[in-house]
N, C-alpha and C positions, 0 to 999 in steps of 0.2 A: 353496517345499513350505508347505503350510497346516498347521494342526492339524486333530485331529478335533473334529468338531462335533455334538453331539446336536441333533436338529432336532424330534423328536415320538416318540410311542410309540402303541400300541394295544393293548389286552388282546384277546387270541385265544382264551382258554379260561379257564373259572371252574370248576375243578376244588374238589373236597372240601377239599383240603389245600393245594394248588399253584394259582396262577394264572400262566398264559403271556402273556408280552408279546413283541410285535415293537418293537423301537428302531430309529428310522430317523435315518441320520447321515451325514455326508459324511466321508470319509477324509482322511489327509493330502495326497492329491493333489486332493482336492474332487471325488471320485467318489461319488455317492449309494450307499448301503449299507443293509442290513436286518440286524439281527441279534436272536436270540431269546434269551429269558432267562426263568426263573421266580421267582416270589416267594410268600412266604407271605400276603401281605397286598395289599389293593387299593391300587394306586397310582393317585393323581389326578393328581399334577404331577410332571414330569421331576425338579423339585429334590429330590422324595422319594428318589429311588433311593440305596441304600445309606445311609440314615440312621437305619434302626430295627434294634435288636437283637432278634432272633427267639427267641432261647432261650439255653441254657446247655450247657456240657460240663463234666464233673467229673472232676479228677483226683483220686481216693480213695486215701487212705493208711491201712492200720491195722497197728499192730505191725510196721512196716518190710515191709509188703507192699503190692502195688498191686492195686487193683480193675481188673477187666477184664471185660467182658462177652462171651461168645461168643454171637454173634446171628445168626440166619437172616436174610439180606437179598435180598429179592425182585429187586432191579436187578442181582445178579450171581450169583442162584440157587445161593449157598453160605453156609456158615457165615464169619463174619468176626469178628475180635477187634476191639473198638470200647471208647468210653469211655461211660460212662452220660451219657445226654444228652436234650435234649427242648425242646419250643418252650415259650415263656412265654405263659401265659395272661394276658387283659386286667387290667389293674392289680396284677399281680404283681410283686414286685420279683425281681431276679437271685437273691437269697438265698432267697427264697420258691419260686422256680421250682426252685432247687437241692434243696431240702428234698423239695418234692413228687415230682419226677423220680426222685430217689435213692430214695425210698420205694416209688414205684411200680414201679420196675425192679428193685429188689434187696431191699426190704424193711428197709434199713439207715437209720441217722440220721446226721445232721451232728454231729459231738462239738465241732468248732471248725473255722472257716474261716481258712486260712492266708494267702490272698491272692485277689483277684479280677482279673484282666488285662481290659485295655481290649478292647472288641469287634475281632473279627476275623472276616474273610469266609471261609467255608468253600469255596467254590468259585466264584472271581471270573470264570471265564469262563462259566459257567451262570446265576447268580443274584447277588441283592443281598443274600441271606439273611447276618447276622452273628450270631455267638454269643459269650458270654463264657465264659472258662476259669476255674473255680472250683476252687482247689486247698484240699481239705481234708482235716483227720482225721475218719475215720468210726469208728461204733460200731454195735453191734447184731449180730443173727443174719441172713443172708441168708435170704431167703423170697421166693417167686414171688407178684407181685401184678401181674402183667401182663396184657395184654388178650388177648383170644382169638386176634387174629391176629398176635401177637408171640412169638417163640419166643427167649428170652433165657436164658442160663445163667450167671449172676454168680458170681465166685470172686475170692478173694485171692490173689496169686502172689508167690512171693520173687524175688530178683533172678536167681537162677539158672534159674528157671522160666522168667521173662520173656525172658531170653536164648536159652533153647529155644524158646520161642513165636516169637520173632522170626526166627530161622532155619528154622522149619518151617512157619509157619503164615500165612494172610493176614490183614492188618490194612486197617482204614481208614487213611488218611493221618495223621490227627490223632492216632490212638490209637498208631500206629507211631511217631511222635516223642515222644509221652509216656513210652511204654514203652522206647524207646531211652535218654531223659534218665534215667528212673529206675534203669536199669542202670549208669549213669554216677554215681550218687548225687547227682542233682540235688535230690531230694526229703530227703536227710538232715539 
């Protein structure tokens, strides 16, 4: 049995936000295969796969409450509870990205960054996109600064409210884990 070997790739679509690629590889039995992925960026060389941080995810706390976004997600045609998150702009630090995305989606400000975790992949079966989780204390009043194609309702929730949401409402996987961790006191 051989190992899996990536042999090459080709861009198949250049969308406004996502680029589609076909990856050509041989599987562990030596059979040639094709795998499809998406990326935020133009990939010039195979060695670039999985090496770039595309954005930030914010686990925000205020007075013992967790910030969650109830947002309409076109890919599932429904509202889903999610974390404040977004793409990093050219030349922007993770901290600057967190400040900007937080304000754009909620009107809130970072009071204090508690921790910034190493990059983690959001959908390893579909993409090379990695984000960093920023855990932060937040301040300010929630207000809507979203774009016309975004439908986001931001709110702070107590542990009891988050427990109910986890039982009754759909979540993104990352938000579900952060919310579950919050109910277990991880952010105390």
